[in-house]
Backbone as numpy.savetxt, mean C-alpha at the origin, in Angstrom:
# Nx Ny Nz CAx CAy CAz Cx Cy Cz
16.66 -7.12 -12.77 17.62 -6.57 -13.26 18.85 -7.11 -12.27
20.15 -7.11 -12.32 21.18 -7.76 -11.70 22.23 -6.29 -11.23
22.68 -6.14 -9.88 23.33 -5.20 -9.49 24.24 -5.57 -8.86
25.29 -6.29 -9.45 26.51 -6.36 -8.56 26.09 -8.45 -7.95
25.26 -8.82 -8.82 25.05 -10.11 -8.43 23.87 -10.17 -7.90
22.86 -8.88 -7.58 21.65 -9.36 -6.87 20.74 -8.47 -7.58
19.50 -9.66 -7.62 18.59 -8.90 -8.03 17.77 -8.07 -7.49
17.53 -7.01 -8.31 16.89 -5.80 -8.24 15.11 -6.04 -8.05
14.13 -5.67 -7.86 12.64 -5.76 -8.37 12.71 -4.62 -8.39
11.46 -4.38 -9.65 10.87 -3.26 -10.01 9.51 -3.00 -9.41
9.36 -4.29 -8.49 7.85 -4.14 -7.76 8.32 -3.73 -6.51
7.10 -2.28 -5.92 7.57 -1.16 -5.04 6.98 -2.41 -3.77
7.85 -1.86 -2.83 7.23 -2.48 -1.16 6.08 -2.26 -0.73
5.61 -2.87 0.00 4.28 -2.65 0.63 3.45 -1.05 0.87
4.61 -0.77 1.48 4.75 0.74 1.74 3.93 2.11 0.72
4.67 1.26 -0.30 4.72 2.70 -1.66 3.45 2.66 -2.15
2.82 1.24 -1.67 1.36 0.87 -2.39 0.00 1.15 -1.19
0.47 1.62 -0.51 -0.47 2.38 0.55 -1.11 3.44 0.37
-0.82 4.91 -0.53 -1.62 5.58 -0.82 -2.87 5.68 -1.98
-1.83 4.94 -2.43 -2.73 4.68 -4.25 -3.84 3.47 -3.53
-3.68 2.56 -2.76 -4.71 1.70 -2.52 -5.78 2.73 -1.88
-5.58 3.83 -1.16 -6.87 4.75 -0.59 -6.91 5.44 -1.78
-6.11 5.74 -2.61 -6.84 6.42 -3.81 -7.88 6.03 -4.85
-7.35 4.63 -4.74 -8.06 3.73 -5.82 -9.72 3.75 -5.05
-9.92 3.71 -3.52 -10.97 3.32 -2.57 -11.93 5.08 -2.50
-11.14 5.95 -2.76 -11.76 7.09 -2.61 -12.80 7.37 -3.17
-13.56 6.62 -4.14 -14.48 7.09 -5.04 -15.75 6.73 -4.46
-15.70 5.70 -2.88 -16.61 5.64 -2.10 -17.43 4.20 -2.61
-16.95 3.66 -3.48 -17.84 2.40 -4.24 -16.72 1.08 -3.01
-17.91 -0.21 -3.45 -16.84 -1.00 -2.98 -15.94 -1.74 -3.89
-15.27 -2.34 -3.47 -14.22 -3.00 -4.50 -13.75 -4.12 -4.37
-13.35 -5.16 -4.88 -12.73 -6.28 -4.24 -11.17 -6.58 -4.58
-10.60 -7.36 -3.38 -9.08 -6.99 -3.93 -8.57 -7.53 -5.35
-9.18 -8.29 -6.05 -8.84 -8.55 -7.17 -8.57 -7.57 -8.19
-9.54 -6.23 -7.87 -9.94 -5.54 -8.88 -8.66 -4.28 -8.17
-8.50 -4.13 -6.90 -7.65 -2.94 -6.52 -6.01 -3.74 -6.62
-5.65 -4.88 -7.24 -4.69 -5.56 -7.89 -4.68 -5.46 -8.94
-5.47 -5.46 -9.91 -5.30 -5.14 -11.09 -4.90 -3.31 -11.18
-5.69 -2.73 -11.01 -5.90 -1.30 -10.80 -4.05 -0.81 -10.35
-3.64 -1.19 -9.25 -2.32 -1.23 -8.77 -1.62 -1.30 -9.41
-1.80 -2.37 -10.29 -0.40 -2.94 -11.00 -0.48 -1.95 -12.34
-1.43 -1.39 -12.86 -1.60 -0.66 -13.46 -1.07 0.74 -13.35
-1.57 1.23 -12.32 -0.95 2.64 -11.72 0.50 2.45 -11.40
1.36 1.43 -10.98 2.67 1.04 -11.20 3.17 0.96 -12.32
2.54 0.61 -13.31 3.00 -0.04 -14.75 3.76 -1.00 -14.66
3.37 -2.06 -13.77 4.10 -3.18 -14.01 4.38 -4.08 -14.92
5.39 -4.58 -15.64 5.62 -5.39 -17.07 4.66 -6.34 -16.39
4.53 -7.50 -17.40 4.54 -8.61 -17.72 5.81 -9.21 -16.62
6.76 -9.19 -16.92 7.91 -9.50 -16.48 7.78 -9.14 -14.50
7.67 -8.38 -14.43 7.42 -7.95 -12.84 5.99 -8.40 -12.19
5.20 -8.87 -13.24 4.24 -9.70 -12.39 4.30 -11.16 -12.22
5.29 -11.52 -13.02 5.22 -12.74 -12.90 6.71 -13.16 -12.06
7.17 -11.95 -10.96 7.95 -12.41 -10.21 7.36 -13.05 -8.94
8.08 -14.41 -8.46 7.32 -14.90 -7.35 8.21 -14.21 -6.11
7.71 -14.37 -4.59 8.31 -14.65 -3.25 9.07 -15.74 -3.32
10.17 -15.73 -2.15 11.23 -16.78 -2.11 10.54 -18.16 -2.41
9.55 -18.66 -1.88 8.82 -19.44 -1.27 8.28 -20.12 -3.06
7.74 -19.35 -3.83 7.44 -19.25 -5.33 5.91 -19.78 -5.22
5.06 -19.55 -4.04 3.61 -19.87 -3.70 2.91 -18.69 -4.47
3.52 -17.12 -4.56 2.72 -16.42 -4.51 3.08 -15.38 -5.37
3.02 -14.30 -6.29 3.40 -13.26 -6.99 3.54 -12.32 -5.59
4.38 -11.87 -6.30 5.51 -10.72 -5.50 4.61 -9.63 -4.92
4.07 -8.82 -6.57 3.26 -7.84 -6.53 2.12 -8.50 -5.61
1.49 -9.19 -6.06 0.10 -9.36 -5.36 0.24 -9.58 -3.28
1.10 -9.93 -3.36 1.69 -10.20 -1.96 2.08 -8.88 -1.30
2.40 -8.17 -2.03 2.72 -6.34 -1.21 1.46 -5.76 -0.63
0.73 -5.84 -2.03 -0.63 -5.31 -1.93 -1.46 -5.78 -1.06
-1.39 -7.43 -0.97 -2.07 -7.66 0.41 -1.50 -7.32 1.45
-0.15 -7.36 1.23 0.34 -7.09 2.64 -0.43 -5.59 3.32
-0.19 -4.33 2.07 -0.71 -2.52 1.97 -2.34 -3.03 2.60
-2.99 -4.01 2.07 -4.33 -3.99 2.38 -4.51 -4.26 3.96
-3.62 -5.53 4.63 -3.63 -5.77 5.70 -3.35 -4.61 6.98
-2.42 -3.94 6.15 -1.83 -2.67 7.27 -3.17 -1.60 7.34
-3.55 -1.51 6.53 -4.73 -0.45 6.26 -6.18 -1.15 6.95
-6.35 -2.32 7.15 -7.24 -2.88 7.84 -6.97 -2.67 9.26
-5.69 -2.98 9.63 -5.29 -3.00 11.01 -5.69 -1.74 11.54
-4.82 -0.54 10.77 -5.33 0.89 11.07 -6.40 1.40 11.23
-7.42 0.74 10.89 -8.75 1.25 10.79 -8.87 2.20 9.66
-8.55 2.09 8.05 -8.19 3.07 7.20 -9.37 2.53 5.80
-9.42 1.23 6.29 -10.55 0.61 4.95 -11.42 -0.64 5.81
-12.26 -0.76 5.46 -12.98 -2.49 6.07 -13.56 -2.94 4.95
-13.69 -4.50 5.54 -14.54 -5.27 4.33 -15.83 -4.98 4.86
-16.63 -5.29 3.88 -18.11 -4.96 3.32 -18.51 -6.20 3.13
-19.78 -6.93 3.11 -20.34 -8.07 2.49 -20.02 -8.54 1.35
-19.64 -9.90 1.17 -19.54 -10.31 -0.05 -18.08 -9.95 -0.16
-16.85 -10.09 0.40 -15.41 -9.50 0.72 -15.57 -8.25 -0.16
-16.25 -7.46 -0.11 -16.09 -5.71 -0.59 -15.34 -4.91 0.24
-14.33 -4.25 -0.49 -13.40 -3.39 0.96 -14.09 -1.98 0.50
-14.15 -1.25 1.35 -14.39 0.21 1.59 -14.07 1.30 1.99
-13.44 2.13 1.64 -12.63 3.02 2.66 -13.46 3.62 3.75
-13.20 4.06 5.00 -13.65 4.72 6.37 -13.82 6.22 6.56
-14.34 6.70 7.23 -13.96 7.98 7.29 -12.73 8.23 7.75
-12.05 7.44 8.66 -10.31 7.49 9.02 -9.47 7.64 7.68
-10.14 6.72 6.76 -9.10 6.55 5.27 -9.07 7.66 4.93
-10.43 8.25 4.83 -11.04 9.65 3.73 -9.97 10.87 4.72
-10.13 10.50 5.77 -9.46 11.56 6.23 -7.92 11.77 6.16
-7.37 10.35 6.52 -6.04 10.04 6.21 -5.63 10.46 4.45
-6.51 10.39 3.68 -6.08 10.62 2.16 -5.64 12.26 1.78
-7.41 12.77 2.03 -7.01 14.52 2.52 -5.49 14.87 3.20
-5.64 14.53 4.02 -4.06 14.88 4.53 -2.75 14.49 3.76
-2.66 13.44 3.15 -1.76 12.85 2.73 -1.52 13.68 1.28
-3.32 13.80 0.52 -2.86 14.60 -0.98 -2.51 16.17 -0.87
-3.01 17.11 0.58 -2.58 18.15 0.93 -0.84 18.29 1.34
-0.44 17.50 1.78 0.92 17.23 1.98 1.57 16.88 0.62
1.14 16.42 -0.11 1.58 16.20 -1.35 2.40 17.38 -1.67
1.97 18.81 -1.92 2.21 19.99 -2.41 3.45 20.67 -1.32
3.86 20.49 -0.03 4.71 20.36 0.68 5.93 19.66 0.61
7.22 20.59 -0.15 8.07 20.32 -0.58 9.12 19.56 0.36
8.85 20.08 1.76 9.47 19.30 3.04 9.25 17.93 3.34
10.11 17.23 3.77 9.62 15.87 4.36 9.14 16.11 5.77
7.48 15.58 6.05 7.13 15.45 7.14 6.08 14.49 7.65
6.32 13.55 9.05 5.37 12.66 8.69 4.40 12.94 9.26
3.26 12.22 8.01 2.14 12.40 8.76 0.91 11.35 8.96
1.48 10.18 9.52 1.03 9.37 9.93 1.78 7.92 9.90
1.34 7.27 11.46 2.01 5.95 11.59 0.99 4.94 11.30
1.87 3.94 11.03 1.10 2.55 10.25 1.74 1.59 11.55
0.80 1.28 12.25 1.59 0.29 13.86 0.92 -1.19 13.30
1.54 -1.07 12.01 1.26 -2.46 11.21 2.19 -4.04 12.12
1.55 -4.64 12.00 2.23 -6.08 12.21 3.49 -6.19 13.65
2.83 -5.35 14.41 3.61 -4.72 15.86 2.80 -5.55 17.27
3.43 -5.44 18.22 2.90 -6.00 19.40 2.63 -4.29 20.03
2.45 -4.62 21.20 2.22 -2.92 22.08 3.45 -3.26 22.54
4.46 -3.97 22.65 5.62 -3.40 23.14 6.60 -2.57 21.94
6.52 -3.56 20.90 7.52 -2.49 19.96 7.01 -1.60 18.58
5.90 -1.36 19.47 5.14 -0.27 17.94 6.49 0.76 17.67
7.09 1.51 18.36 8.21 2.26 18.40 8.97 1.56 17.24
9.54 0.49 17.61 10.62 0.19 16.91 9.91 -0.15 15.63
8.79 -1.10 15.11 8.41 -1.50 13.94 7.24 -0.53 13.51
7.09 0.50 13.98 6.08 1.06 13.41 6.89 2.02 12.09
5.65 2.15 10.85 6.30 2.78 9.14 6.32 4.16 9.32
6.43 5.27 8.98 6.42 6.67 8.67 6.09 7.14 7.38
4.54 7.02 7.23 4.55 7.13 5.38 4.77 9.36 5.60
5.18 9.32 4.52 6.02 11.06 4.83 5.87 11.37 3.01
5.60 12.65 2.93 5.29 12.83 1.80 5.90 12.89 0.50
7.51 12.47 0.53 7.52 11.68 -0.54 7.11 10.48 -1.03
6.67 9.45 -0.44 5.64 8.64 -0.98 4.49 8.78 -1.42
3.82 10.26 -1.06 2.61 10.50 -1.48 2.40 11.19 -3.31
3.85 10.93 -3.49 3.79 11.93 -4.69 3.81 10.85 -6.06
2.34 10.73 -5.97 1.93 9.98 -7.54 1.01 10.68 -8.11
């Protein structure tokens, strides 16, 4: 879509993929990144046009790039981990977070429930941290 000459993407940003990513892993089974990508694309009802959109350099599809960024963030925070043969599984920390996030889903007011300190050095954690709020977990 064009809005004032600017292309607006229908692909969610990586932060919007975080909780659905954990929900997909909540069954406790091992999952591959490709199966997670497919599930999340279905979860967000991404059209074929959305799926064909590429990042600026053109080397990767935007939705895959953002889901992989969400995975990296979840790995760095300890909410998911890799098991043998490139299988991803949710950790106890991830289960605890997901329980808290889904409980807050019913809370009408916005309140921070966690920080993802991804892609930060220790000195700029406050500046670059991402707060996940209850409005994001309403899926």
